[in-house]
Structure formats: structure tokens, C-alpha cells
N, C-alpha and C positions, 0 to 999 in steps of 0.2 A: 444780244441787245434786249430781247424779250425777258431773259432771266434777270438782267439788271433792273429793268422797270418793275418787275414783280417783286424783287428784293427791296427796292426803294419804297414801293407802296406798302409792303408789309412792315418795314421798319418805321415808316412815317405814321402808320395807324395801328399801334399795338392793340387797340380795342377790338380790331377785327379778329385777331387770333384769340380763341378761347379754348381752354382745356376742358375736358369733361370733369364734372364734379362727381368723382367716383365714390367718395365717402357718402355723399347724400343719396346716391343711387343705391348703394349697398344697404344703407339704413332703411330705405323704403322697401327693399326686397326681402330683407331678413327679419324674422321675428325674434325677440329676445327670449331665449330659452336656456335653461341650465341642464346639461346632461352630465351625469357623473359616470366616468369611465373607470373600469377596474381591470386589472390583469392585461395591461397594454402589451407587454412583452412576455408574460408568463414566467419570467425568470429575472434574476438580478444582473445577469451578464448577457451580452450580445457578442458572440464570437470572443474576442479578447478584450472588449470594452465593457463599460458599465451601462446598465439601463436605468430607467427612472423607478423601477419597481423595488420594493423592500420586501423582505421575507416576513410572512405573518408570524405572530407570536406563537412559539411552541413548535415551529416547523424547522427541520434541519435541511440545509442545502449542502450536499457533499459532492465535490467535483474532483476529478482527476484530469489534469491538463497536461498534454504532451506538446512540446515545442521542439521541432526538429530544425536545426540550422538557424541561420540568421535571417531576420526579416529586415530588409532595407527599405 
């Protein structure tokens, strides 16, 4: 019975329920700065996948890859 009353009160007065304004809070807490990041992964490949890095001009990237068996 108590749960029913609480649910009816919350549904009747949606102004009671307020979410946190997270975006405004984060804007107050953080300062706008620009940081340039380089060599995030140090290579163009991560295991068998690609990374966001590109090889610098004039640098050779030589790889020998071994794949044994099937990867499911």
C-alpha cells in the first residue's frame, strides 16, 4: 500500500523529481584547455588491428606477422 501511494505521488507531481544537471556541473569544474597528444600508441598497429597513429615521413615500418591456426 505504501509503495502504491509513493508511486502515485511521484507520478502526480513530476516537478518533484529532478535529475542532476551534469553538463553544467562539468563545465564549472573543468577549464577549457587544449593539449596536443603525440605517439599515443607508438605504432600503426595494435595486435592485429589498426591504431590511430601514422608513420612519420621518411620512416620505414617493417613487420613480420605469424598467424597460427584459425581465430574464431
